[in-house]
N, C-alpha and C positions, 0 to 999 in steps of 0.2 A: 213564123217558123223558128226564128232565133230565140224567142221566148220559150218555146217548147224545148229547145236544146239546153237552154240555161236551167230550166226547171228540172229536166232530167239529170243534169249534172249535179245540181244541188241535192236531189233525192239520193243519187248514187253516193255522193260524198258523205251525207249525213247517215245513211243507212249502213255504210260499210266502215266508218271510222270508229264508232264506239263499240263495236262488237267484240274486239279482242283486247280491250284495255283493262278489263276487270279481272281481278284475281280472286279465285275461290278461297274465301277465308272461313268457310263453315267449319272445317276441322279445328281451326284455332279457337273459334268461339265455343265449340262443343267441349273442348278440353277445359276452357275457362269456366263454363257454367256447370260442368259435371265434377269439378274438383271438390273434394270433401274438406272444406275449410270453415265449416260451421257458420256460414253467412247465408241469409235468405237470398233467394234467387233474384229478387229485385235490387239487391245491393252488390251483386257479384261483378258488376261492370266497372267498379272502381269509384273514384272520387266524384265523377260526374253523376253517377247514379245516386250517390249519397246526397249531393246538392239538390238534385231534382226531387228526391224523396222528401227532404226537409222542406223545400219550397212548396211542394204539393200539400204536405201536412199543415204547414203554416197557413196557406190560403184556405184550406178546408176548415180548419179550426177557427180562423178569423171570420170566415163567412158564416159559420154556424153561430158564433157569438153575436155577430152583427144581426143575423136574422132573428135570434131570440130577443135582442134589444129592440128591434123594430116591432116585434109582436107585443112585447111588454109595453112599449110606448103607445101602440095603437089600441091596446085593451083598456086604457084608462081615459076618462073624459078630459077634454081640453077646455081651458078657460077661453071664453069668447069676448 
């Protein structure tokens, strides 16, 4: 019986505490992304977006070059 009361108390505390702590920031983000500042949409978030974009491009190009290298290496016979 006590375990049931404890579990109900935990459910009540978890379900009611996080409901009112979030602030609606959609209008702020809409202003940011709809601003006419000649930036592509994937870079309008600021410095973090720029770093993530450059990291993604580096990994993509590096992976492409490595896959071409592996294809070239596998296409020629090897000495035994």
